[in-house]
ROTOR-29822 format. One record per residue: x, y, z of N, C-alpha, C in turn. Coordinates in pm, whole numbers, plus 50000, padded with zeros to 5 digits. Layout:
ROTOR-29822
XYZXYZXYZ;...
END
This chain:
ROTOR-29822
500564988449992500034999650024500785012150027;500715023049923501665034149913500905043449953;501515051250029500655064350159500885073850050;499655082650038499735094949999500445106250029;501225112949895502215119449927501545136850007;501735141750110500955151450173501705165150130;500485172750078501255185950019500525195750146;501465207450205500785216650280500415232050247;501385229550115501635243550032500745243849905;500145258149822499765255049700500835251549675;501985256049635503425253649572503565239249537;503275231449673503695220049682502855214249587;501415215049606499805211349573500595208249401;500835216949354501045223149197501775216949140;503425216249222504105209849171504065190149135;503635187749300503155171149269502255171049154;500945179149157499975175149015500815174448916;501625185048881502065186348736502905175448731;503685170148822504715162048773503635146148765;502525144348812502095133548794501295131448639;500825147648611499975151048487501675144148372;503315149148389503695153048293504215133948287;503735127648383504295115448374503415105348289;501925110648247501105108248192499745103848240;499235109248355498035107048405497165119448308;495985111948281495435117548184493855122848233;493725120348386492135123548463492865126848604;492315135348635492775137848803490965140048829;490945133548976489565135649054490115142849184;489265153849218489765158049341488235156649420;488585153449568487375154249664487995162449768;487035171349787487095182249893486925176650002;487395179550133486795174650288487435186950376;486885182250524487245195450608487975183450692;488135168150633488695160550712487695154350816;488195147450906487475138051010486765130550936;487355122150884486635112050763486195099150829;484825094550771483895085350804484125076750678;483455062850698483075053650565482275059150482;481505067550482480755078850388481905086850277;482835092650340483595100550300484785092250228;484815078150277485915067650199485025065350080;483645063150094483475057249960483285066649860;483865081349903483685087649765484875089949714;485625086749812487495085349836487455074449679;486955063849714487055049349597486645051649519;485265057849483484705063749335485485067449268;485935081949321486955091149284488235078649212;488865068149294490125065149274489795053249169;487985047349140487855035449029487975047448906;487485060648919487515069348762488715076548759;489225075048781490525085948774491825079448765;492985082248673494235080548713494915085748852;494625095248881495165107748947493785110549061;494095107149187493165112649295493925120949412;492915135249415493655143549513492655142149614;492485143749758491915148549842492595159749927;491645171449943492365180950031491495180150151;492245181450264491855180750397492105193350449;491015200450483491215217150541489835220950626;490195222350730488755230350812488755243450772;487675244950745487495261250608487015269750727;487635279850790486915289150881485405293550828;485905299050704484795305050646483155297350652;483135286950651482195280750686481385278950820;481905279350947481465280551077480915296151053;479685295251154479165309151175479315312251329;479015323351381479155327851534478885318951631;477645310751611477495301351714478235288151689;478965286551618479745270951584481195272551599;481665265951676483065261851754484185258251622;484455263951557485695261251441486895255151536;487425264551643488405253851695488175239451791;486825239851781486825227051862486655213751718;486365218651612486195209351511487085197951483;486535185651431488005180451501489175174551361;490285174251444491455177751347492045158351309;492235152351253493005140651275493635134751151;494565144351132494935142250967495565131550956;496775124951045497105111551067496105099251059;495265101451090494325091451051493765088750953;493125104850889492365105350767493315099150644;494375103350663495795097050570495855083750515;495965079050702495835063550681494575059950577;493385062450654492195056250519492235060850410;492465071350370492915076350231493905066450152;494805065350232495645051650178494995042550146;494265033250246493885021550186492865024050061;492445036550059491625040049915492245040849770;493785040949807494385042949691494775059949653;494525068449698494405083849689496025087949669;496295096449596497565097449551498405107249593;497205119449603497755132749686496385137749790;497245144649922496785150149996497135163150005;496395171649990496295186450019495885191050153;496395193750233496395198950370497015208650439;496455219650382497265233850399496865240550532;497345250550613497125260150674495825267850647;495335276550749494575288650701495325298050638;496475297850706497295312250642497755308750507;497805293350478498225292550354496965294250230;495775291550283494625289950190493985305550238;494335314150301493875325850318494685334350378;495655339750289497255348350315496725359450370;496765364250500496435376150536495105381550611;494465365850618493115367750664491805362150576;491075368450616489635367850529489805375050401;489315366250294489705371150144488635384550139;489215396450065488605404650008487495400449933;487965390949840486665387049685486515371449738;485315367349731484645354449797483375353849698;482825340049725481975338749616480615340349698;479415340749658478135344249725476965337249627;476265327049753475575319049686474055319349646;473805337849673472565337749623471185334849729;470515337349635468665328549734468895315949732;469415308449644469835289549693470355292449786;471155294449786472465293549959471525298450087;470275307250066470045315050149468955308050226;468235296850181466975290450300467825274650284;466425267350391467225253650440468265255250488;469385247950464470455247450569471275261950551;470715270350444471675282950458470815293450540;469485289850579468885299650679469455294350819;469935280450841470255277050996471475283150989;472325281950898474015288050892474385293350820;474065305950810474115320050749475795323450710;475915322750562477095326050534477995310550501;477525298650571478095287850525478255280850369;477025285050302477415277450152478095290750096;478375302250103479445314150066481025308950095;481155306050213482245300050295482935282850171;481495278450169482055267450095482495264649934;481725277349920481765278649750482985285649746;483355294049802484775304349815486075292349831;486115284149910487025272449934487185265049831;485975261249797485925249249672486115259049515;485755271749531486525279449386487965279849341;488545280849483490215283449548490855266549482;489965257249555490545242749523490665240749369;489425246349299489445241049153490515246649095;490685260249140492225267049070493655257349084;493575255149230495105249049252495045238649179;493775229849210493655212849128493835215748967;493145221748901493195224448771494715218148726;494185210048632495335199948574495825205348431;494625215348360495235223648249494175209948139;494245218848030493595214547900494235201847892;493295191447834493735176047793493615169247844;493535171647994493235163648096491875164548139;491205152348207489765155748239490005155948391;488655164448419489195170248539487475168648618;487555158648724486225157848803486625160548976;485385164249023485225166849157484015164349189;484675155849310483305148449391482665148249497;481415149349507480295158049635479465146749696;479375145449776478145135049852476575138749819;475635130549784474405134049763474075138349896;474275133749989474195136550127473885150850182;474725159550102474415175650113474235179150000;472935177849981472135179549831472195195149800;472285204349925472025216649885473425220549817;474425215749900475495220549866476215215349690;475545204249683475685194649575475285207849446;473795212149471473235219649371474095232549343;474815236749498475275249849456476545250949385;477285235949414478715237349307477945234849171;477115227949157477485224249033476785236248934;476365246549020475575261248965477025266648949;477975268149050478975277049028480335271948945;479725258548869480635250448770480075258048665;478725263948646478485266248506478555278848478;478335285848648478025302148624479545308748590;480775297348657482015301648642482875297748524;482305288348451482795280248344484245271248397;484305269148482485265256948536485255244548462;486525241648425486685231448347486905220548416;485735214348498485535203448604484055199048570;484295185448584483015178948618482075174248694;481375180448778481115176648907480475162548928;480965150849015480445137949019479435135349120;478325137249153477525133449230477615116449309;478005116149447477995101349491477105099849575;476415087249567475115084449611475205084149798;474325087549873474405084850023474885073150079;475565074650147475985057050217475285056050349;474975045950384473765046650463474615034550579;473955030750694474145020050783473425008750744;473444999050824472834988650785471484992850818;471244999450911469605001850953469505011450886;470245022750768469365028550691469895045550786;470215046250832471155063050928472275065750804;471945077550745472575083050671474035084450722;475225083750693476305082550766477145097650755;477135100950837477655116650904478685115551018;479555127651022480975128651130479675132451249;478575136151251477855138751335477155130551403;477205116851322476645105051405477665099951526;478495107451524479395103351695478885108351797;478115115851773477165125951907475975118451963;475605110751844474165101151891474565087252032;473625089052103473205079952166472665063352104;472755054752161472565039252104470475045552065;470305055752204468465056352175468635068352063;469215079452051469245086851933469445081951827;470205073051796470475065851642469545057851607;468715053151729467455045751679466325057551644;466095065451718465045076251657465575085051571;466525084151527466775091351398466195084151295;466365071651279465725065351165464625070451106;463845074951191462375082551125462385092151025;463855094351016464205106850890464005095950755;464555086650755465235078050648463645073950601;463395066050711461535058950704460495068650684;460325078850710459615091550694459535093650532;460745097950485461125102450339460665091250236;460595076950256460135068350211458775064250195;458125066750290456845070250309456445080150234;456955092950244456385103150136456405101350013;457675094849961457805093649806457095081349786;456805073149848455605060049800454205068549797;454195079649855452805083149848452135078949975;452525075750064451725069450144451165084150277;452095090350310451355100250389451995117750316;451045127650339451355139450267452285147550359;452615155650327453775166650355453415167550516;452365171450556452125173150672452045162350746;451435150950706451615141050793452845135450805;454065135450709454775136150727455825142050837;455515151450830456045163150951455875158351062;454255157151068453925154351222454265139251237;454795130951155455505116851232456625117751257;457625130851203458805128551263458855137051393;457905145951401458205155651550457045144451663;456305132851619456265123651715457225115251756;458345110951701459105103051730460085108751870;459725100051999460705108452105461975110052065;462445124452098463745128952136463905135451994;463085137851879463375146051761462165151951746;463445166251697462525179751700462705181651518;461665184351463461615186451318462315201051293;463415202451212463715219351171463035219050988;462925210850922461975215750836462115201350750;461025197850667460485187150575460245193450483;460495193450337460125201950204460685192050085;459685196349973459845186149862460055202449754;461445199649687462035210149603462245204449443;462275213249363462915213149252464455209549268;464905200549188466275196149251467235203649176;466605216749073467585221748996467585236949053;466605241549132466545254149204466065256849326;465825245249414465575243349560464135252749568;463445256649479462245260149467461065250449575;460515252949622459645243849704458705240749592;457935227849614456855224449500456235210649582;454905207549512454125195449578455205185849563;454875174949636456005164049654455185153749471;456185153549400455915144549252456905139249210;456955127749130458215123349077458965132049003;460275132249040461625138448985461505152949092;460825154749186461705162249290462065156349411;462735163449530463365160649578463095164049712;462715154449804462595152149956463685157550047;463505170150117464845172950221464345173450366;465015169450418464935172850588466065171650673;465685184450758466375181950867465855182450999;466955177851124465695175051292466835174751351;466825178551474467515177551579466995164051623;468125157651655467605143851727468795145851879;467875149151987468595150752116469465167152081;470725166452092471695174952086472235174851949;472245169651863472775164851721471605167151607;472155178151540471345180551372472155173551300;470725166651218470885155451083470175161050986;470805157150862470045159350756470165147950686;468925146950574468825131850507467955141950348;467995132650272466745137950136466865122650044;465775123049969465625112949895464705116649786;465425110349681464405112849520463495108049511;462445116049487461315110349439460895108249319;
END
C-alpha cells in the first residue's frame, strides 16, 4: 500500500500534480473535505479512485464555513488518521494547507456568494455557510486544475444536496473546466445516513434518528402527505423537526411532492442536528 503524498502549500500541490500529469496521468479526481473522515467519505474517495488515474483529496477545516455560534476551534482534526484511511483507498495526493496558506492575511477580500439558493433550508440555519464552502472550493478548483487535455472531476456526496446543487451552479456560472460527480448517500445497515455528527448520537438517539429515512420513503411512496410526514417526525421521541420540504432539484424552489422532486429534511435528534434527503 502506497502512502499518499501530503502537500501543505499551494506550490507543493501544484508541483506534485504537474509532475504526475507529466508522467502521463490523463484524468484527475478531486474530493474536497474538512477531514474527520468516516466510511461515507471513504466511499467517495474510492469512487474517485475507480474513475481517475490521479486522485487528490483536500483536508482543510475552512473557517469561512463556521457561523458565530459554531466552534471552529473544536472541529475534530485528525490528519494522520485521515491519511491512513485515504491510503487504503489508493489516494495519490492529500492537500492539507494551513488557514494562512489558504487565506494569506486573513479573510479574503473577494469571495463567492451563494445567492438566494444558499439562503434557504441549511443556509437559513447556517448563514454564510455556503458562501464559505463555495469560496474555498472555487480556490481548490484553481489550485488542482490540471490544464487542457486532462479530464478533471470533482466529487461531492448527495447527502449534502443543497451544497451539491450550489457547486453545480458555480461550475456553470464560472465556466470551470471540471465535471461535478455526485456520489449516492452511504447508509448504515439500519438506513441512517453516515455523518461525522453521528458520533454524538447515543444508542437511543441513533434508533430514533431512523424516523428521518423511514418517513422520507413513506412520503415518496405516497403513503403520507407532507403535513403527515412532518407530524410523524415530530412524534418521534427526542426528535424535533427543523424542516421537511419537497423541492425542484435544479432550483431548490419548494414544490408539491411528485416524481422527479427531491425531499429534504433536517431535524434535531437529542442535541445533534441531522440532515437527509431522498429523490422521489
